C-alpha positions in Angstrom: 89.8 114.9 97.8 90.7 111.4 100.0 93.7 110.0 98.7 92.1 106.5 98.0 89.8 108.6 95.5 92.8 110.7 94.2 94.9 107.6 93.2 93.7 105.0 90.9 96.2 102.0 91.2 96.3 98.8 89.0 98.8 95.9 89.6 99.6 92.9 87.3 102.4 90.3 87.5 102.7 87.5 85.1 105.2 84.7 85.2 106.2 85.1 81.5 106.6 82.4 79.0 109.9 81.0 79.8 109.6 80.9 84.0 107.7 78.0 85.9 107.1 80.1 88.8 106.8 84.0 89.6 109.3 85.5 91.8 107.7 89.0 91.7 105.5 90.5 93.9 103.6 93.7 93.6 101.2 95.4 96.0 98.9 98.9 95.8 97.3 100.4 98.5 95.4 103.5 97.5 94.3 104.3 101.0 97.8 104.5 102.2 99.2 106.0 98.7 101.7 103.3 98.5 102.6 100.7 95.8 105.7 98.5 96.1 107.1 96.3 93.5 109.9 93.7 94.0 111.8 91.0 91.6 113.2 88.5 93.7 116.4 86.6 93.1 118.1 83.7 94.5 116.7 80.4 92.6 114.6 77.9 93.6 111.7 79.6 95.8 114.4 82.0 97.7 113.6 85.1 95.3 110.0 84.5 95.7 110.0 84.6 99.6 112.6 87.6 99.4 110.4 89.8 97.3 107.1 88.6 99.3 108.9 89.7 102.5 109.9 93.1 101.2 106.4 93.8 99.8 104.8 92.7 102.9 107.2 94.2 105.4 107.0 97.7 103.9 103.5 97.8 103.6 103.4 97.2 107.5 106.2 99.9 108.0 104.3 102.4 105.8 100.9 101.7 107.7 102.4 101.9 111.1 104.2 105.5 110.2 101.2 106.5 108.9 99.1 105.6 112.0 101.9 106.9 114.6 103.8 109.7 112.6 101.1 111.7 110.4 102.4 114.7 112.1 105.7 114.5 110.7 104.7 113.5 107.2 102.6 116.6 107.1 104.9 119.1 108.5 108.3 118.0 107.2 108.9 117.9 103.4 112.1 115.3 103.8 110.2 113.1 106.1 108.3 111.1 103.9 111.7 110.0 102.0 113.1 109.3 105.6 110.4 107.1 106.7 110.4 105.3 103.3 114.3 104.8 103.6 114.0 103.4 107.2 111.2 100.8 105.8 113.6 99.5 103.1 116.6 99.3 105.5 114.4 97.4 108.0 113.0 95.2 105.3 116.6 94.6 104.1 117.7 93.5 107.6 114.7 91.0 108.0 115.3 89.3 104.7 119.2 89.1 105.5 118.5 87.5 108.8 115.9 84.9 107.2 118.7 84.1 104.8 121.1 83.4 107.4 118.8 81.3 109.8 117.3 79.3 107.1 120.0 77.4 104.6 117.5 76.7 101.8 117.1 80.4 101.6 120.6 81.4 101.8 122.0 84.2 99.2 118.1 85.2 98.6 117.8 88.9 97.7 115.3 91.1 95.7 115.3 94.2 93.6 112.6 96.8 94.8 110.9 99.9 93.6 108.5 101.7 95.8 106.4 104.8 95.7 104.7 106.2 98.4 102.2 109.4 97.7 101.0 111.9 100.1 100.3 115.5 100.6 100.8 116.2 96.6 104.1 114.5 96.8 105.7 111.1 96.0 108.7 109.6 97.7 110.2 107.2 95.3 113.1 104.5 96.7 114.7 101.9 94.9 117.2 99.3 95.1 118.5 97.3 91.9 117.1 97.7 88.1 113.1 97.6 89.0 111.8 101.1 87.8 109.7 103.8 88.1 108.6 106.2 85.4 106.3 109.5 85.1 104.2 109.8 82.2 103.5 113.5 82.1 101.7 115.9 79.5 102.3 113.3 77.1 105.9 112.7 77.9 107.6 109.8 79.7 110.4 110.2 82.1 112.3 107.8 84.0 112.6 108.3 87.8 115.0 105.8 89.0 118.4 105.0 87.7 119.3 101.3 87.6 121.8 100.1 90.2 123.3 97.6 87.6 126.8 96.7 86.0 125.4 97.7 82.9 124.3 101.2 83.8 127.7 101.6 85.3 129.5 100.7 82.0 126.6 103.4 80.4 127.7 106.0 82.8 131.4 105.5 82.3 131.1 105.6 78.4 132.4 102.0 78.2 129.7 100.9 75.7 127.0 102.3 73.6 123.1 102.2 74.5 123.1 99.8 71.0 126.1 97.5 72.5 124.0 97.5 75.9 120.6 96.2 74.1 123.0 92.7 73.7 125.2 92.9 76.6 125.9 89.7 78.9 125.7 91.7 81.8 122.2 93.1 81.3 120.9 91.4 84.4 123.8 91.9 86.8 122.7 94.4 89.8 125.1 96.0 92.2 122.5 96.4 95.0 119.8 94.2 96.0 117.6 94.3 99.3 118.7 91.1 101.6 121.7 90.3 100.0 124.0 92.1 102.5 123.4 93.2 106.2 122.8 96.7 104.9 122.0 98.4 101.7 121.7 102.1 100.5 118.3 102.6 98.7 118.1 105.6 96.2 115.4 108.2 97.7 113.9 111.1 95.7 110.9 113.4 96.3 108.7 114.7 93.5 105.6 116.9 93.4 102.7 115.3 91.9 100.1 116.9 89.6 96.5 115.9 88.4 96.7 113.8 85.4 100.3 112.3 85.8 100.9 108.7 85.6 103.1 106.6 87.5 104.8 103.0 86.2 106.6 101.1 88.4 107.8 97.7 86.7 110.2 94.9 86.7 113.0 94.1 84.4 110.7 91.4 82.7 109.1 94.4 81.0 111.8 96.7 80.4 113.9 94.0 78.8 111.2 93.4 76.3 109.7 96.7 75.8 111.5 100.1 75.2 110.2 103.2 76.6 109.1 104.6 73.5 106.4 101.9 73.3 105.7 102.2 77.0 104.9 105.9 76.2 102.8 105.1 73.4 100.8 102.7 75.1 100.2 105.6 78.0 99.2 107.9 75.0 96.6 105.6 74.1 95.3 103.9 77.1 95.9 106.9 79.4 92.2 106.9 80.5 92.2 103.2 81.1 94.9 102.2 83.4 93.8 98.3 83.8 93.8 98.0 80.0 97.5 99.7 79.9 98.7 97.2 82.4 97.4 94.4 80.4 98.6 95.6 77.2 102.2 96.3 78.4 102.4 92.8 79.9 100.7 91.2 76.6 103.6 93.2 74.9 106.3 91.6 76.9 104.9 88.1 76.6 104.6 88.8 72.8 108.1 89.6 72.6 109.4 86.5 74.3 108.1 86.8 77.8 111.9 85.6 79.0 111.4 86.7 82.6 108.7 87.4 85.4 106.7 90.8 84.4 105.1 92.8 86.8 103.5 96.3 86.3 102.1 98.8 88.5 100.3 101.9 87.1 99.2 105.0 89.4 96.9 107.4 87.8 96.4 110.8 89.8 93.0 112.0 89.6 93.2 114.9 91.5 94.6 116.6 94.6 95.5 115.2 97.6 96.7 117.9 100.0 96.8 117.6 103.9 94.1 120.2 104.6 95.8 123.4 105.4 93.5 123.7 108.6 95.4 120.6 109.6 98.7 121.9 108.8 98.3 124.7 110.9 97.4 122.4 113.9 100.3 120.2 113.1 102.8 122.9 112.8 101.7 124.7 115.9 102.0 121.2 117.9 105.7 120.7 116.4 106.5 124.2 117.5 107.2 125.2 113.8 106.3 128.2 111.6 104.0 128.1 108.8 105.6 128.3 105.3 
């Protein structure tokens, strides 16, 4: 099955009820197997510029990689994550350089979460506190771990999860794309199964809607991703809508493996033994 038929991608972004403009950007390209979500920061329109640059630059890099390096993606289990990391690092350099040369954008940056589906695999890259979840067999699992001061406090046992709900450090991220000359993205690689649903979201959703409610929504609306996305955004707004809210859902309808005949040709071309 072609990847654009195997993946159903639905994206929605909303300014929320307390913000006059939206600094989030989200994009999904089923034909490339790519979903990218960015939550900008920096004040005025700088955050919006950073998130837009991140999404557009990573999308362009992934398209180029598919056109020029599909051999490596198919033959090397780790190359997918390596290629995604390089695209995030390139986006970071571009945003940082823009901020240095345009005073009105000084200090801008963005959180980021990206998912790249290829050959029944998923490479996940993230920076900051935008998240990805996997909903499989009725169970919701978070695939990312926030790069935030709050997460560090939780990891070291300095505060409880109950205290974290009311912490003044909830929005202090420890990494952001474009904030420094270099950034370290966390990359993970996962096997993908038909029936999986993947959720990418900004903290505008997770601050308002807990994991249990996200899971409950997906259990009821698993067959209608578009309705599920609208419901999640609606819930965040009904509970305050204090921030911009962005959500992307990816439902996997079938196998999207690279044909084995192609694998054989690629592995032969690269001089590798077939696993």
